[in-house]
MILO-425997 format. One record per residue: residue number from 1; residue in one letter; x negated, y, z negated of N, C-alpha, C in turn. Coordinates in steps of 0.02 Angstrom, whole numbers. Atoms other than C-alpha are relative to their C-alpha. Last residue first. Example, Ala and Ser with C-alpha at 12.3 -4.5 7.8 and 13.67 -1.06 7.14 Angstrom:
2
R:2:s:42:-59:3:-684:-53:-357:39:55:-37
R:1:a:-45:-59:0:-615:-225:-390:-45:60:0
***
This chain:
65
R:65:e:43:51:-8:-1874:-1073:1045:2:-41:58
R:64:g:77:-39:-46:-1814:-873:1058:-41:-78:-3
R:63:s:-27:7:-48:-1629:-964:974:-58:25:76
R:62:c:20:76:-37:-1696:-1011:836:9:15:65
R:61:s:81:30:-10:-1728:-848:758:-3:-57:29
R:60:s:48:-45:-42:-1545:-796:816:-79:-25:-9
R:59:v:-12:16:-86:-1459:-936:748:-43:32:17
R:58:d:25:59:-29:-1539:-913:581:-1:-35:71
R:57:n:58:27:-4:-1504:-740:558:-44:-44:9
R:56:l:30:-42:-47:-1334:-759:584:-80:21:22
R:55:l:-12:50:-54:-1307:-900:477:-21:49:61
R:54:r:54:77:2:-1383:-771:335:-6:-39:69
R:53:l:73:-30:-43:-1268:-631:405:-85:-40:-13
R:52:f:-18:-37:-64:-1119:-720:371:-48:18:31
R:51:n:29:71:-53:-1201:-807:224:10:23:49
R:50:g:67:23:18:-1206:-624:145:-26:-75:39
R:49:g:36:1:-26:-1042:-552:194:-64:-9:10
R:48:a:-12:-54:-22:-911:-547:71:-42:20:57
R:47:v:-84:31:-19:-935:-723:3:2:60:60
R:46:k:5:72:-43:-1135:-707:-13:67:-9:30
R:45:e:13:-51:-50:-1093:-542:-116:-6:-43:82
R:44:i:-47:-33:-38:-971:-625:-227:-44:31:79
R:43:e:-55:44:-37:-1111:-744:-264:44:18:55
R:42:p:37:55:-46:-1254:-636:-307:53:-22:36
R:41:e:-8:-50:-67:-1101:-505:-404:-39:-24:55
R:40:s:45:-46:11:-1076:-673:-514:-1:55:56
R:39:y:52:-16:-47:-919:-763:-507:-37:47:-30
R:38:g:54:34:23:-826:-787:-672:-56:0:38
R:37:r:10:64:37:-662:-792:-655:-58:0:17
R:36:n:-34:19:69:-625:-615:-656:5:-60:-10
R:35:r:25:-25:74:-765:-560:-541:42:-26:-70
R:34:m:33:33:8:-666:-668:-401:-59:18:-70
R:33:e:-28:91:45:-513:-610:-433:-56:-30:-6
R:32:e:-15:-17:57:-604:-413:-396:29:-81:-30
R:31:f:48:-27:24:-670:-481:-236:8:10:-70
R:30:i:27:65:27:-512:-541:-184:-63:-7:-57
R:29:l:-28:64:38:-418:-393:-210:-34:-71:-18
R:28:y:10:-8:42:-559:-300:-104:31:-17:-81
R:27:m:49:42:1:-472:-361:41:-48:13:-74
R:26:g:-4:38:45:-332:-251:16:-55:-50:-35
R:25:s:5:-35:38:-368:-118:151:-12:-31:-81
R:24:i:69:12:32:-390:-253:253:-1:41:-36
R:23:d:54:-21:-57:-218:-282:282:-74:-5:-12
R:22:d:-59:-4:-82:-51:-355:199:-57:18:48
R:21:l:39:1:-69:-156:-425:72:31:22:66
R:20:g:44:-80:-5:-74:-337:-84:-59:-15:55
R:19:d:-30:-83:31:31:-506:-113:-56:49:-3
R:18:p:5:20:62:-56:-674:6:28:87:-27
R:17:t:66:-8:52:0:-639:168:12:-25:-60
R:16:v:-34:-12:78:156:-699:285:-89:-2:-23
R:15:e:-49:-22:25:150:-692:486:24:1:-98
R:14:i:-42:36:65:-18:-731:535:63:57:-19
R:13:g:-11:62:-8:-81:-678:714:54:-40:-52
R:12:d:-58:35:-66:-167:-560:705:3:-56:-18
R:11:f:-59:-4:16:-254:-515:520:51:-29:50
R:10:d:-42:25:-60:-427:-569:556:70:3:-22
R:9:s:-56:-43:16:-514:-503:400:39:-10:82
R:8:g:-33:-52:-72:-615:-638:396:15:51:-20
R:7:i:-71:-4:18:-698:-740:208:8:59:75
R:6:g:15:-68:-15:-852:-826:199:66:15:-6
R:5:v:-79:-8:-16:-887:-1006:113:-10:101:29
R:4:h:-42:11:-57:-1051:-1085:139:59:31:7
R:3:d:40:-37:-55:-1169:-1035:9:12:-14:66
R:2:i:0:-77:-12:-1036:-1045:-119:-47:25:45
R:1:g:-4:-59:51:-994:-1216:-96:-10:76:14
***
């Protein structure tokens, strides 16, 4: 679900991209489409990097144990 999804920006090695996503400059289109489909700003923030930061924080806090 929304708490476990993230979007990467590694375009190396792919030959076909969705229209408008030829490179990182089109990444905002994903978030615009999420808004159009009714996702809230907090949900979009999770997908845009919040989930990754939460996971990174969880892992780094466990590594000291």
